[in-house]
N, C-alpha and C positions, 0 to 999 in steps of 0.2 A: 504494500500500500504506500502510495506517495504521500508525504507530508511536507509542509513548508518547513524549511530549515531556518527561516527568518520570520520571527513573530513581529508583526507591525500592529501596534495598538494605539489608536487615537481616541483617548477617553472622551473628548468633546464630541467627536463624530458618533461614537457608540451611544453616548447619552442622548444625542439628538435623534438618532434613528430609533432608539428604544422608546422614546416618548411618542414617536409617530407610528409604531407598529400596531397592527390590529389587536384589539382586546381578545382574550380567549373566547368569549361569547361570540364575537364576530367571526373568528376563525372557525369555530364549530358550526355556526349557522351557514357560512359560505360553503364549507366542506359538505354539509348535509344537502345543500342546494345542488352542488355539482354531482353528488352521489345520486340524487333523484334524476338528474339529467343524464346519468350514465346508462339509462335503460333505453334500448332502441324502440320499444313500443311506445314509451312516453314521448320520445323525440318525434315519432311519427304523429302522435296525437297533437303535440305542440305545433308541428308543421301544419297540420290541417287547420287548427284553430287560429294560427297566424294568418290564414287566408280567408276564414269565414267563421261565423258563429254557427255552431252545430249542436244538435241533440245527440244523446247517447246512441240511438238506433242509426242515425245517419253516419256518425263516426264509425260505428261497428261495420256497417255495409261498405263504407269508403275504404276502410283499412283491412277488411277481411277478417274481422275478429268477432267474438261473441259479445252480446250486450253486457254480460256479466264481467268479461275481461276488461272492457272499456270502462265500465262503472268502477271497477276496482282501481284501475290506473287513474281515473279522474279523482277518486277519493284521495289518493296519494298526492296528486298535483294540487288539489284544493287545500290539503293540509299544509302544503309548502307555500300557499298563496301564489301559485304560478298560473292557475286558472280560476275563474269565478263563474258561478251559475247565474242565470236570469230566468225567472219564472214567467211564463206566458200562458195563463190558464192552467191546464194540466201538464203542459210541456215545460221542460227545463232545457235551456240552451246554455252552452258553455262557450267561453271566449278566454283569451289570455287576460290575465289580471290587470296589467297596465303596460305602459310603453317601456318600462324597464325590462320586462320579460321579452318584449318584441326585440329590443336592442341587444339583449344578451343572446337571444337566439340568432339574430342576424350576424352578430360579431363572431359567434362560434362557427356559423356556416361560412362566413368569409374566411376565417382561419383555415378551415378544412379545404375550401376551394383553392386558396393560395398554396397550401401544401401540395395538393393534388397537381396543380399546374407546374409547380417546381419539380415534382417527381417526373412528370411527363416531359418536361423540357430538358431534364438531365440527360447527358449523353449515355448511351448504353455501352458498357465496357464488358467485353467478353474475356473470360479467363483463358489465358494461354494453356494449351494442352501440356501436360507434364511430359518430359522427355521420355521416350521409350514406350509410351502408351499408344496403342493402336485401337482404332475403332473397328 
C-alpha cells in the first residue's frame, strides 16, 4: 500500500473545511436518497413521472410491471419525498415532488450520457497476441 512519506498539515485549512463539511444527519439523508435511486425500477418510475403525471395502473402498463410492484416502489419514493400523490376523485396520480428531484434526475442522466459518449469516443486498443501463440 502506498502512503505519503511527507505529512502536510495546514491547521487553518483543516479547520475551515471541517466547519463546512456536511453534518452526519445530512450525510445519512443524502446517502439514503442515493440508495433509493440505486434501484432500476425506481429510476424507470422517476423517468416516467418526469415526463407526465400518472396513476399506478398507467405506470404499471407503461413499465410492464404489476400494480402491486408499482405501488410498493411508489411507497418507497413517497417516503423519501421524491414523488407526491394528487387525488382526483377516486384516482390518485403521482408526479415528482419538486424541481429539485427533476434537476437531480437530469444531472444524473447527463453524467451517464457524458460517460457513455466518452467511452464511445475512446479509441479501441487491441491487445497484441502473445509471442508463440497461434490461432
